[in-house]
C-alpha positions in Angstrom: 52.2 5.7 15.7 54.6 6.4 12.7 54.6 9.7 10.9 56.0 9.7 7.4 56.7 13.0 5.7 58.1 13.4 2.2 58.7 16.6 0.1 59.6 16.9 -3.5 61.1 19.6 -5.7 59.8 19.2 -9.2 61.4 20.0 -12.6 59.9 23.1 -14.3 58.7 20.7 -17.0 58.7 16.9 -17.1 56.9 14.1 -18.9 55.1 16.8 -21.1 53.6 18.6 -18.1 54.4 21.9 -16.3 55.5 21.9 -12.6 52.0 22.9 -11.5 50.4 20.1 -13.6 52.7 17.5 -12.3 52.1 18.7 -8.7 48.4 18.2 -9.2 49.0 14.7 -10.8 51.2 13.7 -7.8 48.5 14.9 -5.3 45.8 13.0 -7.1 47.9 9.8 -7.3 48.9 9.9 -3.6 45.4 10.7 -2.4 44.1 7.7 -4.5 46.3 5.3 -2.5 44.3 5.9 0.7 41.4 3.9 -0.6 43.7 1.0 -1.8 46.3 0.6 0.9 44.5 -0.1 4.2 47.7 0.5 6.3 47.4 4.2 5.6 45.8 5.6 8.8 45.9 9.3 7.6 47.2 10.9 4.4 47.4 14.6 3.4 49.1 16.1 0.3 49.8 19.8 0.0 51.0 21.8 -3.0 53.3 24.7 -2.2 52.3 28.3 -2.9 55.5 29.9 -1.4 57.7 31.4 -4.3 60.9 30.9 -2.2 63.7 29.0 -4.0 64.1 27.1 -0.8 60.5 25.8 -0.9 59.6 22.3 -2.0 56.7 21.9 -4.5 54.7 19.0 -3.0 54.5 17.6 0.6 53.1 14.3 1.8 52.1 13.9 5.4 51.0 10.4 6.4 50.4 8.3 9.5 50.7 4.5 10.1 50.0 2.4 13.2 53.5 1.0 13.3 56.7 0.4 11.3 55.4 -2.8 9.8 52.4 -0.9 8.3 54.8 1.7 6.9 56.9 -1.1 5.3 53.8 -2.7 3.8 52.9 0.7 2.3 56.4 1.1 0.9 56.2 -2.3 -0.8 52.6 -2.1 -2.0 52.5 -2.3 -5.9 50.6 1.0 -6.2 53.3 2.8 -4.1 56.1 1.1 -6.1 54.4 2.3 -9.4 54.1 5.8 -7.9 57.8 5.9 -7.0 58.7 4.9 -10.6 56.5 7.6 -12.0 57.7 10.4 -9.8 61.4 9.6 -10.3 61.5 11.5 -13.6 59.4 14.5 -12.3 61.5 15.4 -9.3 64.8 17.1 -8.9 65.1 16.6 -5.2 63.4 14.7 -2.4 63.6 14.7 1.4 61.9 12.3 3.8 61.6 11.8 7.6 59.9 8.9 9.4 59.5 9.1 13.1 57.6 7.4 15.9 55.4 9.1 18.5 
């Protein structure tokens, strides 16, 4: 099983929306992928409530059967479109992919 975790720090305002509005838009967009990309075994999106400057704003936790399924997800048109959209909303991003 592959676990794919991504976290984003968002700009205070971007694309005409506040940080909080963009966090909700990101969550909705990611959660919508579950019904369109069959390789996603599990997907959870959290919006941060911790006011620490070290905290990230949005976290994605997802699971895939294997590396091939993760690669299919990464290249899926809906995911590619999401990556293009979020590029202007985020100031930082961290990711980890690991196998269990």
